[in-house]
VMD Tcl script that builds the backbone (N, CA, C; Angstrom):
set m [mol new atoms 435]
animate dup $m
set s [atomselect $m all]
$s set {name element resname resid chain x y z} {
  {N N MET 1 A 88.464 47.884 59.222}
  {CA C MET 1 A 88.100 48.048 57.290}
  {C C MET 1 A 88.980 49.003 56.997}
  {N N SER 2 A 90.017 49.025 55.907}
  {CA C SER 2 A 90.398 50.213 55.413}
  {C C SER 2 A 89.138 51.017 54.339}
  {N N LEU 3 A 89.573 52.345 54.564}
  {CA C LEU 3 A 88.580 52.938 53.294}
  {C C LEU 3 A 89.299 52.966 52.166}
  {N N PRO 4 A 88.640 52.290 50.865}
  {CA C PRO 4 A 89.001 52.666 49.555}
  {C C PRO 4 A 89.226 53.989 49.143}
  {N N TYR 5 A 90.561 53.987 48.356}
  {CA C TYR 5 A 91.051 55.488 48.242}
  {C C TYR 5 A 89.474 56.365 47.365}
  {N N ARG 6 A 89.242 55.714 46.493}
  {CA C ARG 6 A 88.126 56.692 46.076}
  {C C ARG 6 A 87.225 56.968 47.230}
  {N N GLN 7 A 86.523 56.266 47.694}
  {CA C GLN 7 A 85.835 56.537 48.945}
  {C C GLN 7 A 86.412 57.544 49.455}
  {N N TRP 8 A 87.698 57.305 49.898}
  {CA C TRP 8 A 88.020 58.192 50.932}
  {C C TRP 8 A 88.388 59.805 50.169}
  {N N ALA 9 A 88.648 59.843 49.139}
  {CA C ALA 9 A 88.257 61.128 47.842}
  {C C ALA 9 A 87.323 61.653 47.780}
  {N N ALA 10 A 86.350 60.524 47.608}
  {CA C ALA 10 A 84.722 61.306 47.072}
  {C C ALA 10 A 84.237 62.031 48.406}
  {N N GLU 11 A 85.117 61.141 49.866}
  {CA C GLU 11 A 84.654 61.633 50.943}
  {C C GLU 11 A 85.096 63.152 51.160}
  {N N LEU 12 A 86.433 63.532 50.732}
  {CA C LEU 12 A 87.090 64.448 51.038}
  {C C LEU 12 A 86.680 65.365 50.115}
  {N N GLY 13 A 86.054 65.269 48.897}
  {CA C GLY 13 A 85.459 66.078 47.775}
  {C C GLY 13 A 84.091 66.524 48.427}
  {N N ARG 14 A 83.683 66.381 49.126}
  {CA C ARG 14 A 82.095 66.723 50.022}
  {C C ARG 14 A 82.458 68.138 50.515}
  {N N LEU 15 A 83.749 67.894 51.099}
  {CA C LEU 15 A 84.303 69.191 51.829}
  {C C LEU 15 A 83.886 70.461 51.152}
  {N N LYS 16 A 82.617 71.261 51.272}
  {CA C LYS 16 A 82.581 72.591 50.383}
  {C C LYS 16 A 82.875 73.928 51.594}
  {N N VAL 17 A 83.938 73.782 52.146}
  {CA C VAL 17 A 84.334 75.234 53.018}
  {C C VAL 17 A 85.360 76.220 52.514}
  {N N GLU 18 A 85.313 76.658 52.550}
  {CA C GLU 18 A 85.820 78.252 52.408}
  {C C GLU 18 A 87.168 78.209 53.556}
  {N N ILE 19 A 88.208 78.259 53.107}
  {CA C ILE 19 A 89.501 78.191 53.886}
  {C C ILE 19 A 90.327 79.547 53.523}
  {N N PRO 20 A 90.685 80.081 53.906}
  {CA C PRO 20 A 91.437 81.309 53.543}
  {C C PRO 20 A 92.958 80.598 53.198}
  {N N ARG 21 A 94.130 81.048 52.370}
  {CA C ARG 21 A 94.989 80.307 51.993}
  {C C ARG 21 A 96.061 80.391 52.786}
  {N N ASP 22 A 96.206 80.846 53.998}
  {CA C ASP 22 A 97.067 80.839 54.921}
  {C C ASP 22 A 96.910 79.491 56.077}
  {N N ASN 23 A 95.626 79.760 56.561}
  {CA C ASN 23 A 95.355 78.581 56.939}
  {C C ASN 23 A 95.069 77.460 56.422}
  {N N LEU 24 A 94.787 77.806 54.863}
  {CA C LEU 24 A 94.577 75.864 54.119}
  {C C LEU 24 A 96.047 75.195 54.351}
  {N N ALA 25 A 97.207 76.634 54.162}
  {CA C ALA 25 A 98.656 76.292 54.367}
  {C C ALA 25 A 99.204 75.420 55.615}
  {N N LYS 26 A 98.261 75.818 56.409}
  {CA C LYS 26 A 99.018 75.544 57.566}
  {C C LYS 26 A 98.140 73.853 57.695}
  {N N LEU 27 A 96.872 73.733 57.547}
  {CA C LEU 27 A 96.001 72.609 57.817}
  {C C LEU 27 A 96.664 71.781 56.793}
  {N N ALA 28 A 97.110 71.878 55.561}
  {CA C ALA 28 A 97.857 71.127 54.607}
  {C C ALA 28 A 99.102 70.456 55.285}
  {N N THR 29 A 99.669 71.053 55.873}
  {CA C THR 29 A 101.187 70.710 56.615}
  {C C THR 29 A 100.812 70.149 58.033}
  {N N LYS 30 A 99.844 69.945 58.778}
  {CA C LYS 30 A 99.617 69.490 59.593}
  {C C LYS 30 A 98.568 68.091 59.368}
  {N N VAL 31 A 97.982 68.027 58.572}
  {CA C VAL 31 A 97.740 66.741 57.764}
  {C C VAL 31 A 98.655 65.805 57.459}
  {N N ALA 32 A 99.611 66.416 56.889}
  {CA C ALA 32 A 100.808 65.915 56.355}
  {C C ALA 32 A 101.892 65.257 57.224}
  {N N THR 33 A 102.231 65.875 57.797}
  {CA C THR 33 A 102.768 65.610 59.400}
  {C C THR 33 A 102.147 64.856 59.898}
  {N N SER 34 A 101.365 64.743 60.264}
  {CA C SER 34 A 100.204 63.855 61.129}
  {C C SER 34 A 100.707 62.331 60.348}
  {N N ALA 35 A 100.415 62.362 58.783}
  {CA C ALA 35 A 100.591 61.244 58.311}
  {C C ALA 35 A 102.009 60.554 58.237}
  {N N VAL 36 A 102.428 61.557 57.962}
  {CA C VAL 36 A 104.210 60.893 57.945}
  {C C VAL 36 A 104.567 60.118 59.524}
  {N N ASN 37 A 103.945 61.118 60.935}
  {CA C ASN 37 A 104.723 60.669 61.969}
  {C C ASN 37 A 103.591 59.121 62.104}
  {N N SER 38 A 102.712 59.016 61.522}
  {CA C SER 38 A 102.168 57.633 61.756}
  {C C SER 38 A 102.666 56.922 61.070}
  {N N LEU 39 A 102.753 57.140 59.878}
  {CA C LEU 39 A 103.559 56.087 58.842}
  {C C LEU 39 A 104.391 55.389 59.546}
  {N N VAL 40 A 105.785 56.279 59.875}
  {CA C VAL 40 A 106.282 55.740 60.905}
  {C C VAL 40 A 106.568 55.418 61.772}
  {N N GLU 41 A 105.454 55.556 62.488}
  {CA C GLU 41 A 105.230 55.037 64.038}
  {C C GLU 41 A 104.951 53.626 63.608}
  {N N ARG 42 A 104.143 53.633 62.868}
  {CA C ARG 42 A 103.071 52.246 62.471}
  {C C ARG 42 A 103.878 51.408 61.784}
  {N N SER 43 A 105.636 51.554 60.944}
  {CA C SER 43 A 106.378 50.861 60.351}
  {C C SER 43 A 106.907 49.921 60.811}
  {N N PRO 44 A 106.684 48.708 60.751}
  {CA C PRO 44 A 107.696 47.488 61.146}
  {C C PRO 44 A 109.206 47.757 61.191}
  {N N VAL 45 A 109.849 47.472 62.059}
  {CA C VAL 45 A 111.037 46.890 61.874}
  {C C VAL 45 A 111.623 45.724 61.875}
  {N N GLY 46 A 112.270 44.963 60.911}
  {CA C GLY 46 A 112.577 43.741 60.951}
  {C C GLY 46 A 113.035 42.927 62.308}
  {N N ASP 47 A 112.692 41.721 62.780}
  {CA C ASP 47 A 112.872 41.393 63.876}
  {C C ASP 47 A 112.950 40.176 63.535}
  {N N PRO 48 A 114.687 39.636 63.666}
  {CA C PRO 48 A 114.839 37.695 63.188}
  {C C PRO 48 A 114.552 36.850 63.719}
  {N N LYS 49 A 113.716 37.187 64.901}
  {CA C LYS 49 A 113.428 36.685 65.932}
  {C C LYS 49 A 112.076 36.259 65.690}
  {N N LEU 50 A 111.192 36.593 64.828}
  {CA C LEU 50 A 110.222 36.122 64.161}
  {C C LEU 50 A 110.168 35.889 62.844}
  {N N TRP 51 A 111.430 35.667 62.691}
  {CA C TRP 51 A 111.316 35.314 61.344}
  {C C TRP 51 A 111.476 33.346 61.146}
  {N N ASN 52 A 111.402 32.828 59.534}
  {CA C ASN 52 A 111.320 31.673 59.723}
  {C C ASN 52 A 112.785 31.103 59.432}
  {N N GLY 53 A 113.500 32.229 58.824}
  {CA C GLY 53 A 114.602 31.385 58.840}
  {C C GLY 53 A 115.623 32.570 59.439}
  {N N PRO 54 A 117.392 32.305 58.794}
  {CA C PRO 54 A 117.835 33.127 59.451}
  {C C PRO 54 A 118.375 34.452 58.715}
  {N N PRO 55 A 118.048 35.536 59.397}
  {CA C PRO 55 A 118.339 36.555 58.431}
  {C C PRO 55 A 119.676 37.247 57.513}
  {N N PRO 56 A 119.535 37.841 56.472}
  {CA C PRO 56 A 120.874 37.974 55.903}
  {C C PRO 56 A 121.832 38.358 56.582}
  {N N SER 57 A 123.501 38.076 55.975}
  {CA C SER 57 A 124.862 38.546 56.821}
  {C C SER 57 A 124.292 40.075 57.120}
  {N N GLY 58 A 125.031 40.179 58.310}
  {CA C GLY 58 A 125.418 41.861 58.574}
  {C C GLY 58 A 123.495 42.297 58.496}
  {N N TYR 59 A 122.351 41.722 58.640}
  {CA C TYR 59 A 121.353 42.674 58.414}
  {C C TYR 59 A 121.159 43.599 59.555}
  {N N VAL 60 A 120.279 44.529 59.377}
  {CA C VAL 60 A 120.071 45.804 60.526}
  {C C VAL 60 A 119.015 46.077 60.028}
  {N N GLY 61 A 117.953 45.911 60.981}
  {CA C GLY 61 A 116.174 46.715 60.942}
  {C C GLY 61 A 116.342 47.789 60.743}
  {N N GLY 62 A 115.350 48.099 60.179}
  {CA C GLY 62 A 114.869 49.622 60.070}
  {C C GLY 62 A 114.831 50.550 58.596}
  {N N THR 63 A 115.566 49.162 57.670}
  {CA C THR 63 A 115.241 50.524 56.361}
  {C C THR 63 A 114.012 51.029 55.607}
  {N N PHE 64 A 113.171 49.929 56.002}
  {CA C PHE 64 A 111.538 50.364 55.755}
  {C C PHE 64 A 111.350 51.402 56.451}
  {N N LYS 65 A 111.385 51.602 57.804}
  {CA C LYS 65 A 110.574 52.525 58.499}
  {C C LYS 65 A 111.094 54.332 58.440}
  {N N ASN 66 A 112.464 53.880 57.873}
  {CA C ASN 66 A 113.502 55.160 57.371}
  {C C ASN 66 A 113.655 55.452 55.815}
  {N N SER 67 A 112.605 54.809 55.707}
  {CA C SER 67 A 112.431 55.143 53.741}
  {C C SER 67 A 111.137 56.008 53.360}
  {N N TRP 68 A 110.263 56.882 54.261}
  {CA C TRP 68 A 109.413 57.258 54.023}
  {C C TRP 68 A 109.972 58.636 52.962}
  {N N VAL 69 A 109.121 59.176 52.467}
  {CA C VAL 69 A 109.333 60.182 51.370}
  {C C VAL 69 A 108.601 61.246 51.248}
  {N N VAL 70 A 108.657 62.522 51.638}
  {CA C VAL 70 A 107.500 63.400 51.406}
  {C C VAL 70 A 108.340 64.060 49.835}
  {N N GLU 71 A 107.260 64.116 49.207}
  {CA C GLU 71 A 107.060 64.914 47.979}
  {C C GLU 71 A 106.004 66.093 47.423}
  {N N ILE 72 A 106.298 66.891 46.755}
  {CA C ILE 72 A 105.166 68.259 46.622}
  {C C ILE 72 A 105.619 68.123 45.264}
  {N N GLY 73 A 104.443 67.853 44.142}
  {CA C GLY 73 A 104.183 67.897 43.085}
  {C C GLY 73 A 104.459 66.865 42.125}
  {N N GLY 74 A 105.206 65.656 42.978}
  {CA C GLY 74 A 105.395 64.221 42.240}
  {C C GLY 74 A 106.133 63.307 42.917}
  {N N ILE 75 A 106.576 62.414 42.030}
  {CA C ILE 75 A 107.212 61.005 42.978}
  {C C ILE 75 A 108.373 60.759 42.265}
  {N N SER 76 A 109.445 61.088 43.097}
  {CA C SER 76 A 110.969 60.512 42.495}
  {C C SER 76 A 111.205 59.202 43.143}
  {N N PRO 77 A 111.192 57.895 42.002}
  {CA C PRO 77 A 111.218 56.503 42.888}
  {C C PRO 77 A 112.474 56.169 43.303}
  {N N GLY 78 A 112.561 55.068 43.700}
  {CA C GLY 78 A 113.421 54.252 44.034}
  {C C GLY 78 A 114.677 55.394 45.217}
  {N N THR 79 A 113.862 55.659 46.501}
  {CA C THR 79 A 114.114 56.416 47.222}
  {C C THR 79 A 114.391 55.392 48.368}
  {N N LYS 80 A 115.858 54.787 48.485}
  {CA C LYS 80 A 116.326 54.123 49.996}
  {C C LYS 80 A 117.337 54.307 50.812}
  {N N ARG 81 A 117.045 54.761 52.069}
  {CA C ARG 81 A 117.975 54.888 53.142}
  {C C ARG 81 A 118.835 54.073 53.725}
  {N N SER 82 A 119.788 53.957 54.370}
  {CA C SER 82 A 120.174 53.564 55.311}
  {C C SER 82 A 119.422 52.923 56.685}
  {N N PRO 83 A 119.296 51.483 56.989}
  {CA C PRO 83 A 119.232 51.407 58.224}
  {C C PRO 83 A 118.951 52.224 59.268}
  {N N ASP 84 A 117.504 52.604 59.904}
  {CA C ASP 84 A 117.363 53.825 61.199}
  {C C ASP 84 A 116.124 53.334 61.654}
  {N N ALA 85 A 116.245 52.563 62.931}
  {CA C ALA 85 A 115.255 52.041 63.601}
  {C C ALA 85 A 114.146 52.860 64.288}
  {N N SER 86 A 114.696 54.311 64.202}
  {CA C SER 86 A 113.937 55.275 65.088}
  {C C SER 86 A 113.064 55.891 63.820}
  {N N GLY 87 A 113.481 55.584 62.500}
  {CA C GLY 87 A 113.013 56.338 61.278}
  {C C GLY 87 A 112.877 57.806 61.271}
  {N N ARG 88 A 114.499 58.500 61.693}
  {CA C ARG 88 A 114.805 59.818 61.892}
  {C C ARG 88 A 114.754 60.554 60.318}
  {N N SER 89 A 115.217 59.916 59.778}
  {CA C SER 89 A 115.360 60.542 58.068}
  {C C SER 89 A 113.686 60.542 57.688}
  {N N SER 90 A 112.777 60.090 57.919}
  {CA C SER 90 A 111.469 59.709 57.407}
  {C C SER 90 A 111.119 60.834 58.175}
  {N N LEU 91 A 111.061 61.474 59.606}
  {CA C LEU 91 A 110.575 62.281 60.012}
  {C C LEU 91 A 110.934 63.378 59.672}
  {N N ALA 92 A 112.548 63.666 59.625}
  {CA C ALA 92 A 112.924 65.096 58.906}
  {C C ALA 92 A 112.413 65.310 57.438}
  {N N GLU 93 A 111.624 64.701 57.114}
  {CA C GLU 93 A 110.850 65.015 55.810}
  {C C GLU 93 A 109.718 65.917 56.093}
  {N N THR 94 A 109.236 66.169 56.911}
  {CA C THR 94 A 108.255 66.991 56.861}
  {C C THR 94 A 108.564 68.506 57.088}
  {N N ALA 95 A 110.120 68.715 57.104}
  {CA C ALA 95 A 110.641 70.057 56.753}
  {C C ALA 95 A 110.477 70.363 55.229}
  {N N ARG 96 A 109.988 69.319 54.033}
  {CA C ARG 96 A 109.749 69.826 53.020}
  {C C ARG 96 A 108.353 70.739 52.890}
  {N N LEU 97 A 107.485 70.282 53.464}
  {CA C LEU 97 A 106.380 71.122 53.321}
  {C C LEU 97 A 106.110 72.508 53.791}
  {N N ALA 98 A 107.648 72.888 54.571}
  {CA C ALA 98 A 107.431 74.434 53.937}
  {C C ALA 98 A 106.807 75.285 52.586}
  {N N ALA 99 A 107.163 74.087 51.575}
  {CA C ALA 99 A 106.618 74.774 50.126}
  {C C ALA 99 A 105.381 75.158 50.223}
  {N N LEU 100 A 104.298 74.485 51.054}
  {CA C LEU 100 A 103.106 74.429 51.038}
  {C C LEU 100 A 102.678 76.463 51.046}
  {N N ALA 101 A 103.716 76.683 51.997}
  {CA C ALA 101 A 103.507 78.558 52.382}
  {C C ALA 101 A 103.233 79.068 51.126}
  {N N ALA 102 A 104.010 78.504 50.089}
  {CA C ALA 102 A 103.762 79.591 48.603}
  {C C ALA 102 A 102.726 79.213 47.954}
  {N N ASN 103 A 102.087 78.048 47.792}
  {CA C ASN 103 A 101.698 77.142 46.626}
  {C C ASN 103 A 100.643 76.248 47.923}
  {N N PRO 104 A 99.665 76.211 48.467}
  {CA C PRO 104 A 98.931 75.198 49.711}
  {C C PRO 104 A 97.809 74.169 48.572}
  {N N TYR 105 A 97.897 74.582 47.287}
  {CA C TYR 105 A 97.021 73.864 46.166}
  {C C TYR 105 A 97.763 72.583 45.844}
  {N N GLN 106 A 98.724 72.446 45.818}
  {CA C GLN 106 A 99.974 71.612 45.411}
  {C C GLN 106 A 99.598 69.846 46.058}
  {N N VAL 107 A 99.732 69.109 44.952}
  {CA C VAL 107 A 99.650 67.627 45.846}
  {C C VAL 107 A 100.870 67.067 46.673}
  {N N ILE 108 A 100.359 66.638 47.669}
  {CA C ILE 108 A 101.656 66.423 48.693}
  {C C ILE 108 A 101.684 64.865 48.686}
  {N N TYR 109 A 102.833 64.028 48.082}
  {CA C TYR 109 A 102.866 62.798 48.085}
  {C C TYR 109 A 103.520 62.249 49.310}
  {N N VAL 110 A 103.280 60.789 49.929}
  {CA C VAL 110 A 104.109 60.157 50.928}
  {C C VAL 110 A 104.362 59.159 50.391}
  {N N HIS 111 A 105.179 58.394 50.166}
  {CA C HIS 111 A 105.567 57.146 49.962}
  {C C HIS 111 A 107.151 56.440 50.327}
  {N N ASN 112 A 106.535 55.280 50.069}
  {CA C ASN 112 A 107.510 54.528 50.604}
  {C C ASN 112 A 108.238 53.456 49.274}
  {N N SER 113 A 109.468 53.370 48.580}
  {CA C SER 113 A 109.430 52.427 47.395}
  {C C SER 113 A 110.250 51.436 47.069}
  {N N LEU 114 A 110.219 50.819 48.839}
  {CA C LEU 114 A 111.116 49.395 48.452}
  {C C LEU 114 A 110.042 49.098 48.176}
  {N N PRO 115 A 110.564 47.948 47.519}
  {CA C PRO 115 A 109.889 46.549 46.807}
  {C C PRO 115 A 108.804 45.962 47.756}
  {N N TYR 116 A 109.145 45.772 48.585}
  {CA C TYR 116 A 108.516 45.163 49.945}
  {C C TYR 116 A 107.209 45.916 50.328}
  {N N ALA 117 A 107.209 47.254 50.334}
  {CA C ALA 117 A 106.522 47.772 50.853}
  {C C ALA 117 A 104.662 47.649 51.004}
  {N N MET 118 A 104.065 47.317 49.287}
  {CA C MET 118 A 103.034 46.552 49.300}
  {C C MET 118 A 102.740 45.294 50.162}
  {N N ARG 119 A 103.657 44.334 50.385}
  {CA C ARG 119 A 103.610 43.022 50.841}
  {C C ARG 119 A 103.412 43.665 52.696}
  {N N LEU 120 A 104.295 44.820 53.227}
  {CA C LEU 120 A 103.928 45.066 54.746}
  {C C LEU 120 A 102.705 45.790 54.622}
  {N N GLU 121 A 102.325 46.187 53.459}
  {CA C GLU 121 A 100.797 47.044 53.546}
  {C C GLU 121 A 99.652 46.269 53.662}
  {N N THR 122 A 100.147 44.978 53.288}
  {CA C THR 122 A 98.983 44.035 52.994}
  {C C THR 122 A 99.014 43.065 54.262}
  {N N GLY 123 A 99.780 42.902 55.268}
  {CA C GLY 123 A 99.577 41.962 56.589}
  {C C GLY 123 A 100.890 41.311 56.353}
  {N N TRP 124 A 102.168 41.398 55.662}
  {CA C TRP 124 A 103.443 40.603 55.635}
  {C C TRP 124 A 104.115 40.232 56.794}
  {N N SER 125 A 103.772 41.574 57.803}
  {CA C SER 125 A 104.440 41.354 59.103}
  {C C SER 125 A 103.713 41.415 60.364}
  {N N SER 126 A 103.880 41.165 61.539}
  {CA C SER 126 A 102.885 40.776 62.497}
  {C C SER 126 A 103.195 41.827 63.262}
  {N N GLN 127 A 104.046 42.929 62.743}
  {CA C GLN 127 A 104.071 43.485 63.456}
  {C C GLN 127 A 103.054 44.965 63.267}
  {N N ALA 128 A 102.527 44.885 61.665}
  {CA C ALA 128 A 101.402 45.789 61.172}
  {C C ALA 128 A 100.892 45.087 60.036}
  {N N PRO 129 A 99.901 44.269 61.010}
  {CA C PRO 129 A 99.383 43.295 60.242}
  {C C PRO 129 A 98.277 43.754 59.583}
  {N N VAL 130 A 97.763 45.014 59.791}
  {CA C VAL 130 A 96.523 45.530 59.303}
  {C C VAL 130 A 97.405 46.852 57.900}
  {N N GLY 131 A 98.287 47.051 57.669}
  {CA C GLY 131 A 99.589 47.419 56.987}
  {C C GLY 131 A 99.801 48.870 57.837}
  {N N MET 132 A 100.219 49.898 57.336}
  {CA C MET 132 A 100.342 51.319 57.800}
  {C C MET 132 A 99.627 52.554 57.502}
  {N N VAL 133 A 99.372 52.648 55.622}
  {CA C VAL 133 A 98.569 53.551 55.128}
  {C C VAL 133 A 97.398 53.512 55.135}
  {N N SER 134 A 96.395 52.108 55.535}
  {CA C SER 134 A 94.984 52.255 55.806}
  {C C SER 134 A 94.706 52.817 56.445}
  {N N VAL 135 A 95.509 52.291 58.010}
  {CA C VAL 135 A 95.131 52.484 59.245}
  {C C VAL 135 A 95.395 54.101 59.698}
  {N N THR 136 A 96.593 54.591 58.497}
  {CA C THR 136 A 96.697 56.488 58.537}
  {C C THR 136 A 95.607 56.653 58.113}
  {N N LEU 137 A 95.388 56.313 57.008}
  {CA C LEU 137 A 94.603 56.914 55.782}
  {C C LEU 137 A 93.074 57.068 56.437}
  {N N ASN 138 A 92.927 56.511 57.438}
  {CA C ASN 138 A 91.567 55.952 58.358}
  {C C ASN 138 A 91.407 56.414 59.407}
  {N N SER 139 A 92.646 57.080 59.973}
  {CA C SER 139 A 92.998 57.798 61.055}
  {C C SER 139 A 92.546 59.308 60.844}
  {N N LEU 140 A 92.922 60.016 60.012}
  {CA C LEU 140 A 93.105 61.331 59.200}
  {C C LEU 140 A 92.142 61.620 58.642}
  {N N SER 141 A 90.816 60.408 57.833}
  {CA C SER 141 A 89.695 60.558 57.218}
  {C C SER 141 A 89.061 61.017 58.833}
  {N N ALA 142 A 88.758 60.055 59.549}
  {CA C ALA 142 A 88.147 60.007 61.145}
  {C C ALA 142 A 88.371 61.590 61.877}
  {N N GLY 143 A 89.260 62.303 61.522}
  {CA C GLY 143 A 89.663 63.390 62.004}
  {C C GLY 143 A 89.644 64.661 61.329}
  {N N VAL 144 A 89.632 64.302 59.639}
  {CA C VAL 144 A 89.442 65.762 58.989}
  {C C VAL 144 A 87.471 65.724 58.788}
  {N N LEU 145 A 87.771 64.167 58.617}
  {CA C LEU 145 A 85.832 64.343 57.917}
  {C C LEU 145 A 84.945 64.706 58.914}
}
mol reanalyze $m
mol bondsrecalc $m
mol representation Tube
mol addrep $m
């Protein structure tokens, strides 16, 4: 069962530990990197053999898996990359986390803005029947809290 965001945020807010700034940047980078790795790993790749109908002409799976984006401080909508079932470009997004060294108190956004992302999160794919984000957040919560 996934933990609703508000409950997860409340649990996170209960942490009252003083963490030195350098350690905080390392911790934030580690958690965000773990999140990206988990999201990419759990992301389904379209498999026409599992579909009820034929794929579109020229279909190549992996667009969703390769469209995870890491941004710090805000979200730029409309990010879409070419298909890559390995998710290589998504995994490379963690390089942006180096900016946390200067200010570890920034908000980190990890998102996938493809129009069918919410359907995949709510069980549209047999490869990810319970989604990716909720499973990742629950895993992070279990490891951090």
